[in-house]
DOBA-243820 format. One record per residue (C-alpha): residue in three letters; y, x, z. Coordinates in steps of 0.1 Angstrom, whole numbers, padded with zeros to 4 digits, always signed. Layout:
<rs>
ALAYXZ
...
</rs>
This chain:
<rs>
MET-0179-0135+0373
LYS-0149-0141+0395
ASN-0135-0176+0398
LYS-0100-0163+0390
THR-0112-0148+0357
LEU-0130-0180+0347
PHE-0099-0200+0356
THR-0078-0178+0334
VAL-0103-0182+0305
ILE-0102-0220+0309
ILE-0064-0220+0308
ILE-0063-0198+0277
LEU-0089-0220+0259
SER-0071-0251+0269
VAL-0037-0239+0257
THR-0052-0227+0224
LEU-0066-0262+0218
VAL-0034-0280+0227
ILE-0015-0258+0202
PHE-0043-0264+0176
PHE-0044-0302+0181
ASN-0008-0307+0190
LYS-0003-0335+0165
ALA-0030-0356+0181
VAL-0023-0346+0217
PHE+0015-0353+0218
THR+0017-0383+0195
GLY+0001-0417+0192
SER-0017-0406+0161
SER-0055-0402+0160
PHE-0078-0375+0146
PHE-0088-0386+0112
ILE-0110-0374+0083
GLN-0129-0397+0060
ASP-0163-0402+0077
ILE-0147-0411+0110
LEU-0135-0443+0091
LEU-0166-0448+0070
GLN-0193-0444+0096
PHE-0184-0431+0131
HIS-0157-0456+0140
PRO-0179-0485+0129
PHE-0208-0472+0148
ARG-0190-0464+0180
ALA-0170-0496+0179
PHE-0201-0517+0174
ALA-0220-0499+0203
ALA-0190-0503+0226
GLU-0186-0540+0218
THR-0223-0546+0224
VAL-0225-0526+0257
GLN-0193-0542+0270
GLN-0210-0576+0265
GLY-0239-0565+0286
ASP-0264-0559+0258
ILE-0283-0529+0244
PRO-0273-0522+0207
LEU-0309-0523+0194
TRP-0301-0540+0161
ASN-0272-0537+0136
PRO-0269-0569+0115
TYR-0238-0558+0096
ILE-0253-0533+0070
TYR-0283-0533+0048
SER-0289-0570+0057
GLY-0297-0559+0092
MET-0314-0526+0104
PRO-0323-0508+0136
PHE-0292-0493+0153
LEU-0303-0476+0185
ALA-0333-0460+0166
ASN-0308-0444+0142
MET-0301-0409+0156
GLN-0265-0409+0146
SER-0258-0439+0168
ALA-0260-0415+0198
VAL-0262-0445+0221
PHE-0276-0424+0250
TYR-0255-0393+0245
PRO-0234-0390+0277
PHE-0201-0384+0259
THR-0205-0416+0240
ILE-0197-0434+0272
LEU-0161-0425+0265
PHE-0162-0451+0237
TYR-0177-0477+0259
ILE-0148-0474+0284
PHE-0116-0465+0264
PRO-0100-0477+0232
PHE-0115-0459+0202
SER-0085-0436+0193
PHE-0081-0424+0229
ALA-0119-0420+0233
LEU-0120-0400+0201
LYS-0093-0376+0213
CYS-0112-0370+0246
PHE-0145-0366+0227
VAL-0131-0340+0202
LEU-0111-0320+0227
ALA-0139-0319+0252
HIS-0164-0306+0226
PHE-0141-0280+0212
PHE-0133-0268+0247
LEU-0170-0266+0257
ALA-0178-0248+0225
GLY-0154-0221+0236
LEU-0164-0221+0272
PHE-0201-0219+0266
MET-0196-0191+0241
TYR-0175-0171+0266
LEU-0201-0175+0293
LEU-0228-0163+0269
LEU-0209-0133+0257
ALA-0199-0124+0293
GLY-0236-0125+0301
PHE-0240-0096+0277
ARG-0216-0076+0300
MET-0189-0075+0274
LYS-0152-0070+0283
ARG-0135-0102+0291
ILE-0111-0101+0262
SER-0140-0093+0238
ALA-0159-0123+0251
LEU-0128-0145+0249
ALA-0122-0135+0213
GLY-0158-0144+0204
ALA-0153-0177+0221
VAL-0122-0185+0201
ILE-0140-0175+0168
PHE-0168-0199+0176
MET-0145-0226+0188
LEU-0122-0226+0158
ASN-0142-0214+0128
GLY-0142-0234+0096
TYR-0177-0248+0101
ILE-0167-0266+0133
VAL-0132-0276+0123
MET-0143-0291+0090
ARG-0170-0311+0107
LEU-0147-0328+0132
GLN-0152-0360+0112
PHE-0190-0360+0120
LEU-0192-0368+0157
SER-0230-0362+0157
ILE-0226-0327+0142
LEU-0197-0319+0166
GLY-0217-0332+0195
SER-0247-0310+0185
ILE-0230-0277+0176
ILE-0216-0269+0210
TRP-0249-0266+0229
LEU-0263-0236+0212
PRO-0244-0210+0233
LEU-0254-0227+0265
ILE-0291-0230+0254
PHE-0291-0193+0245
LEU-0274-0184+0278
LEU-0299-0203+0299
THR-0328-0190+0280
ARG-0317-0154+0286
LYS-0312-0161+0323
ILE-0347-0174+0325
GLN-0359-0143+0308
GLY-0343-0123+0336
CYS-0311-0111+0320
SER-0283-0121+0344
ALA-0246-0116+0339
GLY-0243-0097+0372
GLY-0266-0069+0362
GLY-0298-0078+0380
PRO-0328-0100+0370
VAL-0328-0136+0380
LYS-0350-0142+0411
PRO-0381-0164+0405
VAL-0368-0190+0429
GLN-0339-0196+0405
VAL-0361-0202+0375
ASN-0369-0239+0383
PHE-0332-0247+0385
LEU-0324-0228+0352
SER-0354-0244+0335
ILE-0342-0279+0343
ALA-0307-0270+0332
LEU-0321-0256+0299
GLY-0342-0288+0294
ILE-0311-0309+0300
ALA-0290-0288+0275
VAL-0317-0292+0248
ALA-0319-0329+0254
LEU-0282-0333+0251
GLN-0282-0315+0218
PHE-0309-0339+0206
LEU-0292-0370+0219
ALA-0259-0360+0202
GLY-0275-0373+0170
HIS-0280-0345+0146
THR-0316-0333+0147
GLN-0312-0308+0119
LEU-0289-0287+0141
LEU-0314-0288+0170
VAL-0341-0275+0146
TYR-0318-0247+0137
THR-0312-0239+0174
VAL-0350-0239+0180
LEU-0354-0216+0150
PHE-0329-0191+0165
ILE-0343-0192+0200
THR-0379-0189+0187
ALA-0370-0160+0165
TYR-0353-0142+0194
LEU-0384-0146+0215
ILE-0408-0135+0188
THR-0389-0103+0182
GLY-0400-0092+0216
TYR-0364-0085+0227
PHE-0371-0100+0260
THR-0403-0080+0267
LYS-0380-0054+0282
PRO-0351-0073+0297
GLU-0317-0059+0301
PRO-0312-0045+0326
SER-0347-0033+0332
SER-0347-0034+0370
GLY-0372-0061+0370
LYS-0387-0090+0351
ILE-0404-0123+0357
ASN-0429-0144+0340
TYR-0407-0166+0319
LEU-0432-0187+0300
PRO-0437-0213+0328
GLY-0400-0217+0330
LEU-0397-0224+0293
ALA-0426-0249+0296
VAL-0407-0267+0323
ALA-0376-0268+0302
LEU-0396-0282+0273
ILE-0411-0310+0295
VAL-0377-0319+0309
ALA-0362-0320+0274
LEU-0389-0342+0260
GLY-0388-0365+0290
LEU-0351-0370+0287
SER-0352-0374+0250
MET-0381-0400+0248
VAL-0357-0429+0251
GLN-0342-0419+0218
LEU-0372-0400+0203
LEU-0397-0428+0202
PRO-0377-0455+0185
SER-0363-0429+0161
LEU-0398-0417+0151
GLU-0407-0453+0144
PHE-0376-0458+0123
ILE-0381-0426+0103
ARG-0417-0436+0097
ASN-0405-0468+0079
SER-0375-0452+0062
ILE-0369-0434+0029
ARG-0373-0401+0047
SER-0409-0408+0058
GLY-0426-0393+0027
GLY-0400-0366+0023
ILE-0371-0365-0001
GLU-0369-0352-0036
TYR-0364-0314-0040
ARG-0332-0322-0060
ILE-0318-0341-0031
ALA-0331-0317-0004
THR-0313-0288-0020
THR-0280-0306-0026
TRP-0251-0284-0015
SER-0271-0252-0016
LEU-0249-0221-0011
ARG-0240-0198-0040
ILE-0237-0161-0033
LYS-0201-0161-0045
GLU-0193-0188-0020
LEU-0197-0164+0009
ILE-0161-0155+0002
ASN-0153-0186+0021
LEU-0160-0166+0053
VAL-0126-0149+0047
SER-0109-0171+0021
PRO-0085-0194+0039
GLY-0074-0213+0008
PHE-0108-0226-0002
SER-0108-0258+0019
ALA-0072-0261+0028
SER-0059-0263-0008
ARG-0084-0291-0017
LEU-0084-0311+0015
ALA-0065-0340-0001
GLY-0091-0342-0028
ASN-0118-0343-0002
ILE-0101-0373+0015
GLN-0099-0390-0018
GLY-0136-0385-0024
ALA-0135-0355-0047
GLY-0164-0337-0030
ASN-0179-0326+0003
LEU-0159-0295+0008
TRP-0170-0294+0045
GLN-0204-0283+0033
LYS-0191-0249+0021
SER-0165-0243+0048
PHE-0173-0216+0074
TYR-0142-0195+0076
VAL-0141-0169+0104
GLY-0113-0146+0091
ILE-0111-0110+0079
ILE-0106-0093+0113
PRO-0136-0110+0129
LEU-0157-0102+0098
ALA-0146-0065+0100
LEU-0154-0064+0137
SER-0188-0080+0130
VAL-0197-0052+0105
PHE-0185-0026+0131
GLY-0205-0043+0158
LEU-0237-0043+0137
PHE-0234-0005+0131
SER-0227+0005+0166
GLY-0236-0004+0201
ARG-0268-0021+0214
LYS-0296-0013+0190
LYS-0320-0041+0199
LEU-0295-0068+0199
LYS-0277-0057+0168
TRP-0308-0054+0147
PHE-0320-0088+0157
LEU-0286-0104+0149
ALA-0284-0085+0116
ALA-0319-0096+0105
PHE-0312-0132+0116
LEU-0279-0133+0097
VAL-0297-0122+0065
LEU-0324-0149+0071
THR-0297-0176+0077
VAL-0278-0168+0045
SER-0311-0167+0025
LEU-0320-0202+0037
ALA-0285-0214+0031
LEU-0289-0204-0006
GLY-0314-0233-0010
LYS-0323-0238-0046
TYR-0307-0204-0055
ASN-0333-0187-0033
PRO-0365-0183-0054
LEU-0387-0187-0023
TYR-0371-0220-0012
PRO-0396-0242-0033
LEU-0424-0227-0012
LEU-0406-0236+0020
TYR-0399-0271+0008
LYS-0436-0276-0001
TRP-0453-0259+0029
VAL-0430-0257+0059
PRO-0425-0289+0079
LEU-0390-0305+0079
PHE-0378-0287+0049
ASP-0387-0317+0028
ILE-0367-0342+0049
PHE-0335-0322+0056
ARG-0306-0321+0031
TYR-0278-0296+0026
PRO-0293-0261+0030
SER-0257-0247+0035
SER-0257-0265+0069
ILE-0277-0236+0084
MET-0245-0215+0082
TYR-0240-0231+0116
LEU-0261-0202+0129
ALA-0243-0177+0107
VAL-0209-0184+0122
PHE-0225-0183+0157
VAL-0240-0148+0150
LEU-0208-0136+0135
ALA-0189-0147+0166
MET-0213-0127+0187
THR-0212-0096+0165
ALA-0174-0097+0162
SER-0173-0097+0200
LEU-0197-0067+0200
GLY-0175-0049+0175
PHE-0144-0057+0195
ASP-0161-0043+0226
GLN-0169-0011+0208
VAL-0134-0007+0196
LEU-0121-0010+0231
ASN-0147+0015+0243
MET-0134+0040+0218
LYS-0097+0033+0225
LYS-0090+0018+0259
SER-0057+0001+0253
ILE-0046-0032+0267
ALA-0019-0035+0240
LEU-0044-0030+0212
ALA-0068-0055+0227
SER-0040-0081+0231
VAL-0028-0076+0195
ILE-0063-0080+0181
PHE-0069-0111+0202
VAL-0036-0127+0192
LEU-0042-0119+0155
ILE-0077-0135+0156
THR-0065-0166+0174
GLY-0033-0170+0153
ASN-0052-0167+0121
LEU-0078-0193+0130
ILE-0051-0217+0142
ALA-0030-0212+0110
TYR-0061-0218+0089
GLY-0075-0248+0107
ILE-0044-0267+0118
GLY-0040-0282+0084
LEU-0077-0293+0083
ASN-0075-0317+0112
PRO-0051-0344+0098
VAL-0039-0372+0120
LEU-0031-0408+0111
ASP-0015-0437+0130
LYS-0043-0451+0152
ASN-0036-0486+0137
ILE-0057-0474+0107
PHE-0088-0485+0127
ARG-0075-0520+0134
GLU-0055-0530+0104
LYS-0071-0551+0077
GLY-0057-0557+0042
ASP-0058-0588+0020
ARG-0093-0582+0007
ILE-0108-0579+0042
ASP-0088-0608+0055
PHE-0101-0629+0026
LEU-0137-0621+0034
VAL-0132-0626+0071
ARG-0119-0661+0064
ASN-0145-0670+0037
CYS-0177-0650+0041
LYS-0187-0662+0075
ASN-0224-0654+0080
ASN-0230-0647+0044
ARG-0230-0612+0029
PHE-0209-0593+0003
MET-0219-0564-0019
LEU-0201-0538-0041
THR-0214-0533-0076
PRO-0228-0498-0081
ALA-0199-0487-0104
THR-0174-0499-0077
ASP-0192-0480-0049
ILE-0194-0448-0069
ASP-0158-0448-0080
ARG-0141-0433-0049
ARG-0111-0415-0064
ILE-0082-0432-0048
ARG-0045-0422-0049
GLY-0017-0434-0026
ARG+0018-0427-0014
SER+0005-0412+0018
GLY-0027-0404+0037
TYR-0024-0437+0055
ASP-0020-0456+0022
VAL-0051-0438+0007
MET-0073-0446+0037
MET-0062-0483+0038
LYS-0073-0485+0002
VAL-0106-0470+0012
LYS-0109-0497+0038
GLU-0099-0524+0013
ARG-0127-0513-0010
LEU-0151-0517+0019
TYR-0169-0484+0013
GLY-0195-0472+0038
ASN-0196-0492+0070
VAL-0160-0502+0074
ASN-0170-0538+0074
MET-0187-0536+0108
PRO-0156-0538+0131
PHE-0146-0570+0113
HIS-0180-0586+0117
LEU-0186-0588+0080
TYR-0221-0586+0067
ASN-0227-0560+0040
ALA-0259-0560+0019
ASP-0254-0523+0014
GLY-0239-0496+0037
GLN-0239-0459+0045
ASP-0270-0448+0063
VAL-0307-0441+0060
ARG-0324-0471+0046
VAL-0357-0488+0055
LYS-0381-0480+0026
TRP-0389-0516+0014
TYR-0352-0526+0016
ASP-0343-0494-0004
ASP-0367-0506-0031
PHE-0351-0540-0031
LEU-0315-0526-0034
ASP-0326-0502-0061
SER-0340-0531-0081
ILE-0306-0548-0078
ASN-0286-0517-0086
SER-0308-0507-0116
SER-0302-0541-0132
SER-0281-0542-0164
SER-0258-0568-0149
PRO-0252-0589-0118
GLU-0265-0618-0138
GLU-0299-0602-0143
ALA-0301-0594-0105
ASN-0289-0629-0094
ASN-0322-0640-0080
LEU-0324-0610-0057
ILE-0286-0612-0049
SER-0290-0649-0040
LEU-0320-0642-0017
LEU-0299-0617+0003
ARG-0274-0645+0009
ILE-0247-0625-0009
LYS-0219-0648-0015
TYR-0193-0624-0028
ILE-0195-0595-0053
LEU-0168-0569-0053
SER-0163-0553-0087
LYS-0138-0531-0104
ASP-0150-0544-0137
LYS-0148-0580-0150
ILE-0180-0601-0146
THR-0180-0625-0175
SER-0214-0640-0174
GLY-0238-0656-0149
PRO-0231-0678-0119
TYR-0201-0658-0107
GLY-0166-0672-0104
LEU-0135-0651-0099
GLU-0120-0658-0064
LYS-0095-0630-0060
ASP-0081-0608-0087
GLY-0068-0572-0084
ARG-0079-0536-0089
ILE-0111-0546-0071
LYS-0120-0582-0079
ILE-0139-0606-0057
TYR-0164-0629-0074
ARG-0183-0658-0057
ASN-0220-0662-0063
LYS-0225-0699-0069
ASN-0263-0696-0064
CYS-0260-0680-0029
LEU-0288-0694-0008
PRO-0281-0707+0028
GLY-0291-0688+0059
ALA-0324-0708+0061
TRP-0342-0731+0037
LEU-0377-0745+0031
ALA-0401-0734+0003
GLY-0435-0747-0006
SER-0447-0726-0035
THR-0463-0693-0028
GLY-0468-0663-0052
ASN-0491-0635-0043
MET-0491-0601-0062
LYS-0491-0564-0059
LYS-0461-0547-0044
GLU-0452-0529-0076
GLU-0451-0562-0095
MET-0431-0582-0069
LEU-0395-0572-0076
ASP-0399-0574-0114
TYR-0413-0610-0110
MET-0385-0620-0086
LYS-0358-0608-0110
SER-0374-0629-0138
GLY-0365-0664-0149
SER-0400-0675-0137
PHE-0392-0670-0101
LYS-0374-0699-0082
PRO-0357-0683-0051
SER-0350-0717-0035
ALA-0385-0730-0037
GLU-0409-0700-0038
VAL-0421-0673-0015
VAL-0437-0641-0028
LEU-0462-0623-0006
LYS-0478-0589-0010
GLU-0513-0591-0021
LYS-0539-0585+0006
ALA-0576-0578+0005
GLY-0598-0607+0012
GLY-0585-0635-0009
ARG-0553-0651-0023
ILE-0530-0676-0008
GLU-0529-0709-0026
SER-0496-0727-0035
THR-0488-0756-0012
GLY-0465-0773-0037
ASP-0431-0788-0028
CYS-0422-0787+0009
ILE-0407-0819+0024
GLY-0386-0815+0055
GLU-0354-0801+0069
CYS-0343-0769+0086
SER-0311-0755+0100
ILE-0296-0725+0118
ASP-0285-0736+0153
SER-0269-0703+0163
TYR-0263-0670+0146
SER-0253-0639+0167
ARG-0255-0602+0165
ALA-0290-0599+0179
LYS-0304-0634+0178
VAL-0309-0662+0153
GLU-0320-0697+0164
LEU-0335-0721+0138
SER-0350-0755+0140
ALA-0373-0771+0114
ASP-0389-0805+0109
LEU-0415-0805+0082
GLU-0436-0834+0068
THR-0457-0811+0046
PRO-0468-0774+0050
GLY-0442-0749+0040
TRP-0424-0717+0046
</rs>
């Protein structure tokens, strides 16, 4: 591939993205969709603040009464592009992150398709389809997904090169395999470190299926072939080695999380794809017309968005019925497999996969696998485009088709990447300001009914999202150093049981023992709380009540209860339990712990920081 051609491709892809993201590029506004506010801004801001202070963000004290941070895959602490957030202000770093990933998605796809010896404009069309399809555009808000998506074309390209299929027409020499293997290992590690393991599993599924089909047993061109298995083994070793810094803590976290024993079939098959929803491949109005509802919490429309357009779909069909037999049959078969898995609970075989195939019982959203479908469709559309140009060699025709494809995708997606004033990430309203002034090191919590009710209306998108912040949904508390007893993330198993016991209570009064133990000083509720030790502190649409029984950060207890795990929470919610004087321990084999009676002494918290708590205690009698 000549440098001049590649430079032209880079310019075209860059100009396309500037047009597509013009509102964010040319204004002081920032990319913005809901989960950027609820999760990814809090995570990236917290990691940046910690790193800038010279620490490693191992622990997050601000949600779920404290939980592992680095071990959480979506923190993406070690993903190289996350460094942008450590250096620059969030809104600028976000622009760089998004633009870089969309550009690389297009560039890697172009390089892959060019490796199949397609015409340049055909490969460029496939690159644009992959870069701007509805799946990627609607997932701009999920930085972990966006960071993972882009590496598939590069991983596939490097795998093919290791197999001996070079873009220049001849097999790769054995001396090049080590370099390519290391590059492949790095690419796989980057997709893992980006923070969305489910997409990496889909990538491995695609590459493995491609290998199993035996397509590479007779490389194209057939002028020679090499033993590629050692190269793939080297790539695997490199990928594992680079990933261990994230993999080991994440495995430990998952082992102790609610995902450890799998998730219910009902949850695992949430957002399964209905056959009729395949119309979204060519229906531009599906997501665009309801985007406002999505911002206001009406539903996860992004799960069913994977628009590619009518022309690319027509070219895909043409590509599957003409041209390279081996490649087209593999792509056609894999496309059918992908759609069948995306059907989830609407596929009669899915219960067997959930029961017997590893990972199917811990992943959610079967429709997410349409990631592979849009990738295959981009490839087959490029094949079809190439066949059309072989039949009718016309620069004018090629240019018209390319412009129509690009223009259609821009017109579809440009309304699905809204921007807001970057101050949305810094501004705090009256409710947050009240908690910042009064909550200190104590915690707050939303009642379940308040957390579930996420339909918000406002005069503008900015007004709506400020109300979302004011309700303290998700993790928006983190940048303000507020401590939430709840949050938006995967929970540790025992803490999940504890929260469920609170949320399943008939009233905050019934759960007061548990609420007080968590040092929850304020309850946010859309409904009035008329009983129990709760006093109204701030009225409004969402009211703030102070828990008068909130325990301090540290205290002494002398009495000890000892019982089975399944009995503990019920006892602790009862009137028999005294939170300020009693400790309840899980029953262990070999004897019971005797009560020591009242504890005489004093204790205090000397310092309380993000990763360290220092206490001092002076006891005259034994105690906890």
